[in-house]
C-alpha positions in Angstrom: -8.6 -43.5 -29.3 -11.7 -44.7 -28.3 -10.5 -44.8 -24.5 -8.5 -41.5 -24.6 -11.6 -39.2 -26.2 -13.4 -40.8 -22.8 -10.2 -39.5 -20.9 -10.7 -36.1 -22.3 -14.7 -36.1 -21.3 -13.7 -36.7 -17.8 -11.2 -34.3 -17.5 -13.3 -31.4 -19.4 -16.5 -32.4 -17.9 -16.7 -29.4 -15.1 -16.3 -27.2 -18.5 -19.0 -28.8 -20.9 -21.5 -29.9 -18.5 -24.1 -27.4 -17.5 -22.9 -24.7 -20.1 -26.2 -24.8 -22.5 -23.9 -26.3 -25.3 -25.3 -28.5 -27.6 -24.7 -31.9 -28.5 -23.4 -30.6 -32.2 -21.2 -28.1 -30.3 -19.4 -30.9 -27.7 -19.1 -33.3 -31.4 -17.0 -30.8 -33.0 -14.9 -30.2 -29.9 -14.5 -34.1 -29.2 -13.8 -34.0 -33.5 -11.2 -31.2 -33.5 -9.6 -33.0 -30.5 -8.7 -36.3 -31.9 -6.0 -35.3 -34.3 -4.0 -33.6 -30.8 -4.6 -37.8 -29.1 -2.3 -39.5 -32.0 0.4 -38.3 -30.0 -0.8 -41.0 -27.6 -2.9 -43.1 -29.3 -0.6 -44.1 -32.1 2.5 -45.1 -30.2 0.5 -47.4 -27.8 -1.2 -48.8 -30.8 2.0 -49.7 -32.4 3.1 -50.9 -29.6 0.4 -53.2 -28.8 -0.1 -54.5 -32.3 2.8 -55.3 -32.8 3.5 -57.5 -29.6 -0.1 -59.3 -29.8 0.9 -60.3 -33.3 3.9 -61.9 -32.9 2.8 -63.1 -29.8 -0.1 -65.2 -31.7 3.0 -66.1 -34.3 5.2 -67.6 -32.4 2.2 -69.2 -29.9 1.3 -70.9 -32.8 4.9 -71.9 -33.8 4.4 -70.3 -37.1 8.0 -68.9 -36.5 9.6 -72.5 -36.1 7.7 -73.1 -38.8 9.2 -70.1 -41.0 12.6 -70.8 -39.2 12.9 -74.7 -40.3 11.9 -73.1 -44.0 14.7 -70.9 -44.1 13.3 -67.9 -43.2 14.8 -65.4 -40.7 13.5 -63.2 -37.9 14.6 -59.8 -40.3 13.1 -61.5 -43.4 9.9 -61.8 -42.1 9.8 -58.5 -40.6 10.7 -57.1 -44.0 7.7 -56.0 -45.3 5.9 -55.0 -41.7 9.1 -52.6 -41.7 8.5 -50.5 -44.9 5.1 -50.7 -43.7 6.4 -48.9 -40.2 8.8 -46.6 -42.1 5.8 -45.7 -44.0 3.5 -44.8 -41.3 6.4 -42.4 -39.8 6.2 -40.5 -43.0 2.4 -40.4 -42.8 2.7 -39.9 -39.1 5.0 -36.7 -39.7 3.0 -35.1 -42.2 -0.1 -35.5 -39.6 1.9 -33.6 -36.8 3.1 -30.9 -39.4 -0.3 -30.1 -40.8 -3.0 -31.9 -39.0 -2.5 -31.2 -35.6 -2.0 -27.5 -36.1 -5.2 -27.0 -37.6 -7.1 -29.1 -35.2 -6.0 -26.5 -32.9 -6.5 -23.9 -34.7 -10.0 -24.7 -35.3 -10.7 -25.8 -31.2 -9.5 -22.4 -30.7 -11.4 -20.5 -33.2 -14.4 -23.0 -31.5 -14.1 -21.8 -27.7 -14.1 -18.4 -29.3 -17.0 -18.3 -31.1 -19.2 -20.1 -28.7 -17.9 -17.1 -26.1 -19.4 -14.7 -29.0 -22.2 -16.3 -29.2 -23.2 -17.8 -25.7 -21.1 -15.4 -23.0 -23.5 -16.9 -20.5 -21.6 -20.1 -20.9 -18.7 -19.0 -18.7 -20.8 -17.6 -16.0 -22.1 -19.8 -13.4 -25.3 -19.3 -10.9 -24.5 -19.0 -7.7 -20.7 -18.4 -7.4 -18.4 -15.5 -8.9 -16.9 -16.6 -12.4 -13.9 -14.7 -13.9 -15.2 -13.1 -17.0 -13.0 -10.6 -18.8 -11.7 -9.2 -16.0 -14.0 -9.0 -13.7 -15.9 -11.0 -11.4 -19.4 -12.0 -11.9 -22.3 -13.5 -9.8 -26.0 -14.1 -10.9 -28.9 -15.6 -8.8 -30.4 -17.5 -12.2 -29.3 -17.4 -16.4 -32.8 -17.8 -18.5 -33.9 -17.0 -21.5 -32.5 -18.5 -25.2 -29.0 -19.4 -24.7 -29.2 -18.0 -21.1 -28.6 -14.3 -22.1 -30.6 -13.0 -19.2 -29.9 -12.8 -15.8 -31.3 -11.8 -12.3 -29.8 -10.4 -9.4 -26.1 -9.6 -10.9 -23.9 -8.9 -8.5 -20.2 -7.4 -10.4 -16.8 -7.1 -8.9 -14.5 -5.0 -11.6 -11.1 -5.5 -11.6 -8.3 -2.3 -11.5 -4.9 -2.1 -12.8 -3.6 -3.6 -9.5 -6.1 -6.8 -9.9 -8.0 -5.1 -7.0 -11.9 -5.0 -6.6 -12.2 -1.3 -6.3 -15.5 -1.7 -7.9 -19.1 -2.9 -7.0 -21.7 -2.9 -9.3 -25.2 -4.5 -8.1 -28.2 -5.2 -10.2 -31.7 -6.5 -10.3 -31.3 -8.2 -13.3 -29.1 -7.8 -16.8 -28.8 -9.3 -20.7 -25.6 -10.1 -22.8 -25.7 -9.3 -26.3 -23.5 -10.6 -28.8 -23.2 -12.5 -32.1 -20.4 -13.7 -34.2 -19.7 -10.6 -36.5 -18.6 -8.1 -33.5 -15.9 -8.9 -31.0 -17.9 -6.6 -28.1 -20.1 -8.1 -26.0 -22.9 -6.1 -24.3 -24.0 -6.1 -20.8 -26.9 -4.3 -20.0 -27.9 -3.9 -16.6 -30.9 -2.6 -15.0 -32.3 -1.2 -11.8 -28.9 -1.3 -9.9 -26.4 0.6 -7.8 -22.7 1.7 -8.3 -19.9 1.8 -6.2 -16.6 2.8 -6.7 -13.6 3.4 -4.2 -11.3 6.2 -5.7 -7.2 6.3 -5.0 -5.8 10.0 -5.2 -2.2 10.7 -6.1 -2.2 12.7 -2.6 -1.2 10.8 0.1 -3.4 13.1 2.6 -6.4 12.9 0.0 -6.0 9.0 0.8 -6.8 9.0 4.2 -10.1 10.2 3.2 -10.8 7.0 1.5 -12.8 9.2 -1.4 -15.7 7.2 -3.1 -18.1 7.2 -6.2 -21.9 6.2 -5.3 -24.6 6.2 -7.9 -28.0 4.5 -8.9 -29.4 3.7 -12.4 -32.0 2.3 -14.1 -29.7 1.2 -17.1 -26.0 0.8 -17.4 -24.7 -0.8 -20.3 -20.8 -2.2 -20.0 -19.0 -3.3 -23.3 -16.1 -5.9 -23.0 -14.1 -6.4 -25.7 -12.8 -10.2 -26.6 -9.2 -10.2 -27.2 -7.7 -12.2 -30.0 -5.9 -14.4 -26.9 -8.6 -14.7 -24.3 -9.2 -18.2 -22.8 -12.5 -18.9 -23.6 -14.8 -22.0 -22.1 -12.7 -24.7 -22.0 -9.6 -23.0 -21.6 -7.3 -23.8 -18.9 -4.3 -21.7 -19.6 -3.1 -19.1 -22.2 -3.1 -19.8 -25.4 0.0 -22.0 -26.7 0.1 -21.1 -30.2 3.4 -23.2 -30.5 0.8 -26.0 -31.4 -1.0 -24.0 -34.3 2.7 -23.8 -36.3 3.9 -26.1 -38.6 7.7 -26.5 -38.9 8.6 -24.1 -41.1 6.8 -21.2 -39.0 8.0 -22.9 -35.8 11.8 -22.4 -36.8 10.9 -18.7 -38.0 9.8 -17.6 -35.0 12.5 -19.7 -32.7 14.7 -17.4 -34.3 12.7 -14.2 -34.2 11.5 -15.5 -30.0 15.6 -15.8 -29.3 16.4 -12.6 -30.4 13.5 -10.2 -28.7 14.3 -12.1 -25.6 18.1 -11.5 -25.5 17.5 -7.4 -27.0 15.1 -7.9 -23.5 17.8 -8.9 -21.5 20.5 -6.7 -22.8 17.9 -3.9 -22.2 17.4 -4.8 -19.0 21.1 -5.4 -17.9 22.0 -1.8 -19.4 19.6 0.0 -17.1 20.5 -2.1 -14.0 24.1 -1.3 -14.9 23.0 2.6 -15.6 21.2 3.1 -12.4 24.4 1.3 -10.8 27.0 3.4 -12.0 29.3 0.3 -12.9 31.7 -0.1 -15.5 31.5 3.5 -16.3 34.5 4.4 -19.0 36.8 6.6 -17.3 37.6 9.4 -19.5 41.6 9.4 -21.0 44.2 10.9 -20.0 47.4 12.8 -21.2 49.7 9.8 -21.8 52.7 12.1 -21.6 51.5 14.4 -18.6 50.4 10.8 -16.7 53.7 8.9 -17.8 56.1 12.1 -16.1 53.9 12.5 -12.9 53.5 8.4 -12.2 57.8 8.9 -12.5 58.1 11.5 -10.3 56.1 9.6 -7.9 57.8 6.3 -7.8 61.2 8.2 -7.6 59.8 10.2 -4.4 58.6 6.9 -2.9 61.5 4.7 -3.2 63.8 8.0 -2.2 61.6 7.5 0.9 61.4 4.1 0.9 57.6 3.5 1.3 55.4 0.8 -0.8 53.7 1.8 -3.8 50.4 0.9 -2.9 46.9 1.5 -3.5 45.8 3.4 0.0 42.4 2.4 -0.5 41.7 -1.6 0.4 38.1 -1.3 2.4 35.2 0.5 2.1 35.6 1.4 5.8 39.2 3.4 4.1 36.8 5.0 1.7 34.2 5.8 4.7 36.6 7.4 6.9 37.1 10.0 4.2 33.9 11.5 5.2 32.5 12.6 8.8 30.6 10.6 10.5 27.0 12.0 9.9 27.7 11.8 6.0 29.2 8.0 6.7 25.5 7.2 7.5 24.1 8.8 4.8 25.9 7.1 2.3 24.9 3.6 3.9 21.3 4.8 4.0 21.8 5.6 0.6 23.4 2.6 -0.6 20.8 0.3 0.9 18.2 2.1 -0.8 19.5 1.6 -3.8 20.6 -2.0 -3.8 16.9 -2.7 -2.2 15.5 -0.7 -5.8 17.3 -2.4 -7.9 16.7 -5.6 -6.4 12.9 -5.1 -6.4 13.0 -4.3 -10.1 15.3 -7.3 -10.9 12.5 -9.5 -8.9 9.8 -8.1 -10.7 11.4 -8.7 -13.9 12.5 -12.0 -13.1 8.6 -13.6 -14.0 8.3 -11.4 -17.1 12.0 -12.8 -18.6 11.3 -16.6 -17.8 7.7 -16.3 -19.5 9.7 -15.2 -22.8 12.2 -17.8 -22.5 9.3 -21.1 -21.4 7.3 -19.7 -24.6 10.9 -20.0 -26.2 11.5 -23.3 -24.6 8.1 -24.8 -26.1 8.7 -23.5 -29.7 11.9 -25.7 -29.5 10.3 -28.5 -27.7 7.2 -28.6 -30.3 9.4 -28.5 -33.2 11.3 -31.7 -32.2 8.3 -33.6 -30.7 7.0 -33.6 -34.4 9.9 -35.8 -35.7 10.6 -37.5 -32.3 6.8 -38.6 -33.0 7.4 -40.4 -36.2 10.7 -42.5 -35.1 8.7 -43.3 -31.9 6.2 -45.7 -34.4 9.9 -46.7 -35.5 11.1 -47.2 -32.7 8.4 -48.9 -30.8 8.1 -51.5 -33.6 10.9 -53.0 -32.7 10.3 -52.9 -29.3 6.9 -54.5 -29.7 8.1 -57.5 -32.3 11.0 -58.8 -30.7 9.3 -58.9 -27.6 6.1 -60.7 -28.7 8.4 -63.6 -30.6 9.8 -64.0 -27.5 7.6 -64.2 -24.9 5.2 -66.3 -27.3 2.1 -65.5 -25.9 -0.6 -64.0 -27.8 -4.3 -62.9 -26.8 -5.1 -60.0 -24.8 -3.8 -61.2 -21.3 0.2 -60.6 -20.7 0.8 -58.9 -23.9 -1.5 -56.1 -23.1 0.3 -56.0 -19.8 3.5 -55.7 -21.2 2.5 -53.4 -23.7 0.9 -50.9 -21.1 3.8 -50.9 -19.2 6.0 -50.0 -21.9 3.5 -47.5 -23.1 2.9 -45.7 -19.6 6.9 -45.6 -19.2 7.3 -44.0 -22.4 4.9 -41.5 -21.7 5.9 -40.3 -18.2 9.2 -40.4 -19.4 8.2 -37.8 -21.6 5.7 -36.0 -19.8 8.1 -35.1 -17.0 11.0 -34.8 -19.8 8.9 -32.2 -21.6 7.8 -30.3 -18.0 11.5 -30.2 -17.4 12.5 -28.9 -20.7 9.7 -26.0 -20.8 11.1 -24.3 -17.0 14.5 -24.7 -18.6 15.4 -26.6 -16.1 17.1 -29.5 -19.4 17.8 -28.5 -22.9 14.1 -28.8 -24.5 15.8 -30.7 -27.8 16.5 -33.6 -24.7 13.0 -33.1 -23.7 11.6 -33.9 -26.9 13.6 -36.9 -27.3 14.4 -38.4 -23.6 11.8 -40.9 -24.3 12.7 -41.8 -27.5 16.3 -42.2 -26.4 15.6 -44.3 -23.9 13.2 -46.9 -26.2 16.3 -47.1 -28.6 18.8 -49.5 -26.8 15.7 -51.2 -26.0 14.7 -52.1 -29.6 18.3 -52.9 -30.1 19.0 -55.5 -27.1 15.3 -57.5 -27.8 15.4 -57.3 -31.5 19.1 -59.3 -30.7 17.8 -61.5 -28.5 15.0 -62.5 -30.6 17.2 -62.8 -33.6 19.6 -65.6 -31.8 16.4 -67.1 -30.8 17.4 -66.1 -26.5 15.1 -65.8 -23.5 13.8 -62.0 -22.7 16.3 -62.6 -19.6 19.4 -64.9 -19.2 21.7 -65.3 -16.5 24.7 -67.3 -18.2 25.7 -70.5 -16.4 24.9 -69.3 -12.7 21.2 -69.8 -13.8 21.4 -73.0 -15.0 23.1 -74.4 -11.7 20.0 -72.5 -10.0 17.4 -74.2 -12.4 19.0 -77.4 -12.0 18.9 -77.3 -7.8 15.1 -76.4 -8.1 14.5 -78.9 -10.4 16.3 -81.7 -7.7 14.6 -79.9 -4.5 11.1 -80.4 -5.9 11.5 -83.7 -8.0 8.2 -84.7 -9.0 7.4 -88.2 -7.5 6.1 -90.9 -9.2 
């Protein structure tokens, strides 16, 4: 845990350092982050401790003494197996209750920091993204750095363009925990805004608005899902939920995604004019016309096939100048539909990414508990086989195995979030890969076999090497 906390500090050092945060707030942040680190710490701890313990026992011939007394490896492992199963149950409870609560605490802490110390997200001398604005200040001073000097603000429009520029000689940030509103009071400044009229002729004139002010107040509302301080991405609410809430939300998100896709598909097909139902005709009249048509065609020896086979045949029914208009209209219609699909694609992908993340979080809670049990059955027989204790070779083997387990889990989780593989497989893949390894190692340790055995071929090679490098006396 100590090692992983330091790794976390290095990851967040740019966000924590120089923000005016006291040690108590930083300590709370790290304390609330510790439960989330157990997903990495606990499997490595079980693997390393089992290798060290059983490697030391085998190195000191304790297992040889046990076997000479008639105690098998399974019997010597019995009490530890019970302990590890209990540990797996505690881990599952921890992942289902403590970790979601800690994630909620972290989110609340970040939000409160943004309310009490909004200047923490503003850096001196560079443009910082602050609730939809790009703001730059030359200097911050005063209590909680709430006073600003030489403020430049670029406000973003709905199209994410900087059409508004505000400059002020000084400013003050006013906020409190009881309110979701942050007031930015500017003094002695200028306001400039580029106007975008609806008429194209008026746009060519590039109209703008300009004014000077002595005091100008901007009210900034902190949304519920705001990205405060150390938040790097959007708030992943799936980590704040327990199993019962995840199961409920998975069903609701799935139904919502299907309704969104269905409504968009219906809109596109209606714009295309596809799958239009044909109005029903009088079956008696149609049958009579069809019989007469067949009789006429048979009498004349003509083939009863559709005369319109290609689009050229359809266009041939119109004049030449009309054909160009039809092709142009069809091309514009297709372009509009392709643009609509491209614009909606990212939104639908984000919705399904949230859906996959919920499924991934649900199954990771089960996989974490089972991984502790499986990694014990990897480490314990491996320590008995290598017969080496201490922090040398066992530490290297444990780290290599854990990195293999961890990176497989990371890659599988990322693929599952993007929908490249099933999210259930993404949560269980690293654990399922370790399962056959634990079975093989336990079997080899029980039958007193080495880590690798090549049978008779290995014996021949070993004998040849011994003869070639025979010690001279």
